[in-house]
Wavefront OBJ file of the C-alpha trace (Angstrom):
o trace
v -54.296 92.480 89.829
v -53.690 93.252 93.481
v -51.451 96.481 94.549
v -49.668 95.899 97.515
v -48.767 99.163 99.548
v -44.824 98.445 101.730
v -44.502 95.470 99.971
v -40.602 95.798 101.487
v -42.127 96.128 105.295
v -43.067 93.200 107.072
v -47.430 92.922 106.586
v -47.392 94.015 102.790
v -43.860 91.012 102.207
v -45.484 88.871 103.817
v -49.314 90.008 102.039
v -47.468 89.975 98.459
v -45.676 86.830 98.842
v -48.672 84.669 99.688
v -50.847 86.240 96.905
v -47.638 84.887 94.224
v -48.130 81.266 96.418
v -51.617 81.253 95.435
v -50.577 81.902 91.840
v -52.689 85.701 92.212
v -51.011 88.788 90.242
v -49.415 90.915 92.417
v -48.036 94.843 91.582
v -46.296 96.082 94.611
v -45.777 100.080 94.424
v -42.839 101.596 96.756
v -41.949 104.599 98.035
v -38.395 104.191 97.428
v -37.672 101.937 94.342
v -33.740 100.943 95.539
v -35.467 99.361 98.356
v -38.154 97.188 95.765
v -34.585 94.981 94.060
v -37.344 91.706 94.598
v -40.340 93.777 92.948
v -39.209 95.322 90.082
v -39.924 93.948 86.485
l 1 2 3 4 5 6 7 8 9 10 11 12 13 14 15 16 17 18 19 20 21 22 23 24 25 26 27 28 29 30 31 32 33 34 35 36 37 38 39 40 41
């Protein structure tokens, strides 16, 4: 499991998407849950 801080920003989003493309588990850590719609389970 990879935890990505800042997943709504440019670098965090790129890192998370790269991991997801490789079928690796990702957990998004959000400061503002309103911005994290795509990452919500």
